[in-house]
N, C-alpha and C positions, 0 to 999 in steps of 0.2 A: 359532491359539488352542487352549488346553487347559483344559477346564472353565471357560470364560469368563475365562481369564487368558492370559498370554503364555507359550508353551512355550520353555524355555531349552535350550541344548545339553546342559548338565549334567543336567537332568531327563530329556531324551530318552535319553541314554545309560543312566541309572539304570533306565529303564522298558523297556529293550530286550526282556527276557524276557516281560514282560506284554504288550508290543505284538505279539510273535510269537504269543502265545497267543490274543489277540483276533483276529488274522488267521486263525489256524487254526480258530477257532470261528465264523468269519464274523460276528463281532460288532462290526465297524467300520462304522458307518452312512455311506453314501456320498451325496453330493449334487453338484449341478453346480458348487458352489464349489470342490470338490477338483480340478477341471480346472486350477486355477492351478499345481498341482504339475508339470504337463506343459508349461508355457509355453515352456520352453527346450529341449524334446525335439527339435523340428525342427532347431535349431542343433546339438545334440549328434549327431544322425544325420548331418547334413551333414559335421561334422568327422570322424566315424568313417569315412564313405565316401570323403572327400577328404583323408585324413590326410597322404599324401605331398605333394600340391600345397600344402596349407596349411603343412606344415612347411617346404617350400622357400620359400614366401612369407615366413614369419616370419624365416627365415635371411637373406632379402634386405633386411630392414629394417635401417637404419643401427644399428650397435651402440650408439651414443650414445642413440638413442631407446629401445632396449630397456633399457639401463641406467637411463635416466631413469624409465621405467615402474616398474622394480623399486624404485628409490629412493623414488619417490612412494608406492608401496604400503607400503614400510617405514615411511615417515613417518606414513602414516595409522594403521598399527598402533601405532606408538610414541605417537602422539597419543592413541589410544584407551586405551593402557595408562596414560599420564599422567593422563588424565581419570579412569580407574578408581581411580588412587591418591589422588585428591583426596577423601579420605574425608569430611572435614568438610562441604564444600558439597554433595557429591553424595549422600552416604549419607542425608541428610535427604530429598532428592527421591526416593531409591529406597525410601522407605517405600512399601508397596504401594499405598496410596491415591493416590500420585502417580506410579505406574509409567507410566500412559498419558501423562502430561505429560512424563515423562523421555524416553520413546521419541519423542514428538512433537518434543521439543527437540533431542535428540542423535542420533536414528536408531537403527535396530535393531542395526547393527554395534557401536556404542559400548555399547549395552545388553548385548549378548551378551558382549563382551569384559569389561565391568565385572563381569558375573555370574560369568564364569570365574575372574577374579582376585580377586573379593571373598572374602576368607578370614574364616571365623568358626568358632568351636568348636561342633561339632555337638552335643556333650553339653549345652552351654549352651542350645541352641535347644530342647531338650526338658526342661530342668530345671524343677522346680516354680517357679511364680511366684504372687504374691497373698498376702493375709493368711492367717495360720495359724488353722485351725479344729481344735478338739480335743474329745474326749469320753471318758467313762469306761465301765467295765465294768458289765454287769448280768447277772443269772442266765440270762436267756433270750437265746439267740443266734438271730437270724433268718436265713433262707435266701433266695436270690434266683435268679430265672431272667430273663435279659435276652434279648429277641428283637429282633434288628436286621434289619428287613425291607428287602430290596433294592428301591430305586426307589419307595418308598411316598410319593407326592406328598401334601402336606397337603390339596390341593384335590380330590383324587380321592374323598375321603370324602363329598363333597357331590354327586357326579355320580349322575344317575339314568339308568337304562336302561329306557325305556318306563314311566316313573313308579315304578320300583323301584330301590333303591340298588344300585350296583355292589358296594359293600362293606357288606352289611347288618349283619354282626357288628361291625365297627369303628365303624359309624355308631351302633349302639345303645350301644356301649361308652363313647361320649362322656359319657353320662349315668349310667353304671354303674361309673365309675372316677374317679380323679383325672386329669383330662385337660387337657393343654396343646395346643390345636389347632395352634399355631404354635410350633415349637421350632427355633431357628437351629442349623444344622449347620456344621461345619468341614470343608469339602470342597475341598481345595487341591492341593498338589503330589503327595500320595499318593492322590488319587482316593478310591475307596470305603474304602480302608484307613484313611484319616484319621478315619473315624468311630470305629473301635476305639481308636486312639491317643488321641484327644481325650476320649472317654468314660471309658476306663479310667484315664487319667492326669489328667483334669480340666485339660487344657492345650491351648492353641491349637497347631495343627500348623504346618508350615513351608510357605512359598510355592513354593520351587524345589528341595525335597528330598522324597523319599519317606520320611517319618519312620519307618515301620514296617520299612524296610530297614536301619536303623542298628543296629549291634550295640552298644547302649548300655544303661546301667542305667536303670531306671524307678522312682526312689524314691517317686514319687507314686502308683504303681499301686494301685488299690483291691484288685486280686487279691492283690498282695504283702502288703498290710496285713491282709486277711482270712485269708490262709494262715498268718500268724503266730499266729492264734487257732484253728488246727487245722481250717480250712475245707477241703473238697474243692473244687478250682478246675478246672473243665473248660470247654473251648471246643469247639463243634461247627460244622462248615461243610460245605455240599454241594459245595464246589469242592475243588480240590487244595490242600493245605497249602503247596505250593511257591510258589503264586501270591502275590505280595507278601511272600514270605519269612515267612509266618505261622507256620510250624513253629518257627522260631528266635525270632521276635519275641514270641510268646505265652509261650515259656519264660522269656525275659528279664522279661516282665511278671508272672511269678509263677504261671503256670498249670501244673497237674500234667500235663495231657495236652491235646493239640490233636487232635481227631478230624476228619479230612477224610473224604471219601466212600470213599477207599481203606481207611483204618483202620476205618471202620464196616462195610466189606464191602458197600457199596451199589453198585447198577448205575447208571451215568451214562445219562441220557436227555436228549438235546440237550446243553446245557452244564451239567454238574453233575448231582447226584442230586436228584430231586424233593423239595420241602420236606416233603411228607407222609411220605416215607420217613425223612428226617432226624428229624422229630418222633417217629416211632415208635421210633427208636433211642434218643432222649433219654428217652422214657417208660420203655423197658426198663431203662435205666441208673438212672433215678430210683427205680424200684421196688426196686432193690438198695442204694440210698443209705443210709448210716448217718452220722449227725452232720450239722452244718450244711454248706451247700454254696453255691457260686456258679457257676452255669452261664451261659455266654455263647453264644448261638446266632446264627449268621449265615446268613440264608436265601439262596437262589440262584435259585429258579425264575423270579422276575420280573426277572432281569437282561436289559438290552437287548442286542440289538434284539428281544427277546421271541419268539424262535423256539421255545423249549423247551416251554412249557406247552401250546400248541396241538397238540403231538404226543400228549399223553396226557389232555387235559381239554377237554370241550366244555361251555360254559355252558348252563344250562337255557333261557335267553332270549338267543339270539345278538344281538350288537351290530350294529345296522343304521344306515345313514346317516353312517358315519364312515370315515376312511381305513383302508387295510389295516394300516398300522403302529399307528394308534390302536386298532384292533380287537384286535390282538395284545397291546397293553399292557393294555387293560381286561380282556381274557380272563385274562391272567396275574395281575392283581391280584385278580380275582374268585376264582381258584383259591386264591391265598394266603389270602384272607379266610376261605374255607371251612375250610382246613387250620388256621388260627389258632383258629377257634372250636372245632374238634374237639380240638385240643391243649390249649387252656386248660381246657376242661371236664374232660379226663382228668387234668390236673395237679391241678385243684381236688379231685378225688376221692382224690388220693394225699398231697398236701402243702398246708400253709397258708403256703407261701412267698409272697414278693412276686413279682409278674410285671410286668416293665416292657417295653412294646412301643413301638417307634419305627422310623421309616425311617432309612436311611443318607443319603439325598439324594432330591430330587424326580426326576421323570422328566426325563432329559436326551437322550433318543434321538428322540422324535417331533418332526419339524420343525415350526416354529411355524405354518406355513401349513396343516399337517394336523391341528392340535390342535382338538378339540371343546370344550375348556375351558382356561382360563388356568392355567398351571403355577405352583406356589408358589415362584417365583423372581422377584426384582426387581432392577433395576439402579439404583445410586445413585452418581453421580460415577464411572461407569465400572466399578464393582465389583459383582459378582454376590452377592447375599444369598439364601441358599437355606434353605428351611424344610420341616419334616416334622411330622407329628402325634406326640404322645407320650402314652401311657396308663400309669398306675400302678395295678395291682390289688393292694390291700393285704389283709392277713389279716382285718381287721375291716370290709372292704367300704366303705371311705371313698369319698365322692363329692364331686367338686368340678369345675366346668367354668370354666376361665379365659377371660374374654372381652375383657380389655383389655391384658394383658401377655404378652410372649414368654418362653419358657424358652430355655435353650441347652444344648448338650452338656456344658458345664462343670458343670451342675447335677446330673448323674446320680450321679457318684461321692460328693459330699458327702451327697446324699440317702440313698444306701446306707449309708455309714458312720455317719451320725447315727441311723439306725434299726436298726443291726445289733446293738446291745448290746455291742459290743467297744470297748475303749480304742483311741483312734486320734489321729493328728495329721496334717493335710493342708494344704498350701498351695494355695489356690484362690480364684478370683473367683466360683466357683459358689455356689449357695444350696440349701438343703433345700427341695425342691419340695412336701413335705408340710406345710410351715409356711406355709400360704396365708392371705390373699393375700400374694404376694411384695412386697417393697419395689421401688420403681421405680428400681433402681440401674442402672449401666451395664454393658454387655457388651463386652469388648475384642475387636476384630476387624481384622486386617490393618492395624495401625498406627493405627487410630482406635477410636472407641467410640460407641455409641448407647445411650440408656436403653431399657428394655424396652417402654415405651409407644410410643416412636418406632418401634422395630422392628415392633411389632404393627401400627401404623398403615400402615407401608410395605407390609407383605405382605397386610394385610386388604383393601387396594385391589384386589389380584388376584382375590380371591374375589368382590368386587362386580362386577368386569368380566365374570365368568362369566354373570351374569344377562343380559348383552347378547349373548351368543353363542347361536346357535340351531343345533341339529343333532339328528340322530336319536338321539343318545345321552342326551338329556335328557328 
């Protein structure tokens, strides 16, 4: 399984570089379930030690039997290819919401072969879809800072540590901003990077491709559209820009510069530069900024398995009564919350820009049996739906707390463009989050769709389950 979905050979090859980075950073969570990978190791060792006798034994088998085995294997592969070529009946089943049924019916071999031979135009997979939204010019051009927080679970905002919030700043911000406590994310074949692709382009990402690794045009990119109106478009990240090919991808999406921790001249502590150091660099850049701007910040400190922050931050009230992994997660989120508060206050003293804060995905590292609160992830018909909080701080300090409907990552780009004061046109199923309350329309996801109220009901149940959990973290 890969992010609650099925890992394909095509996707595994695409993610080789990122996989080796994860291994090098000791960022691959291990569990007893991984022992399945070694199930045939004894057989392999036996073959290696007994190679000559085994080879002689194989040679002793009647040639007709050997040929029969090869022919049978060939027929199986031919049948798999034939099945994969039956686009009309099987492509319908290969809609992602039926993927589990497809594998159950045809098996993993047919599934993998189908995936390898399934041809589609990659540009089409990231091309804009949805109705056209457009707007005109105004004299005032607005600026934006987007802060994408690593592993910011929607339900962690409600967690208490000995009767005090783990995230006091974000908890207060719910009533001091335009807040959508549950925002559906698109976290699929590209993992974390799917957040950037879906937000910047207001487009659902792909199931078995890393969209950000594709050298394609992004005609729907909000950065490209703002750049045409003389915006400065910068991205900042505490990780290496080589990871997920962000250097190249952000250039295609219309960013003037992508500042990773090397380009910012920051020192890596654990995995990546601390968020506080990245925020300081952004503040120094902001003080020199002239004209409208669009800054996209991707935090790193709270990346699983949460080894980094405990190296340089100790919470004032240590977390007790929780597992070691849970403690590291809560410690990391506590640090990020402090740094966000400091950064937002500093930005407010410099600029009247919009500030949009959201998670990239919920916590995915702490094993379920070690969790002290229910994560903002729910399964429906075998599909994982993931949610994060979203806060919009407006120049006029608008306040609104949505209690019945979900937002989605598709909504962020149209919200920016419709408040920017720039002429624009964008294809999207997203809505302007500042025209509240939203209509209860549908959000497309993995071949299906739910209306916003249904999505909210699905994930709100996880928050209610938290009241039934008892631990020292509450």
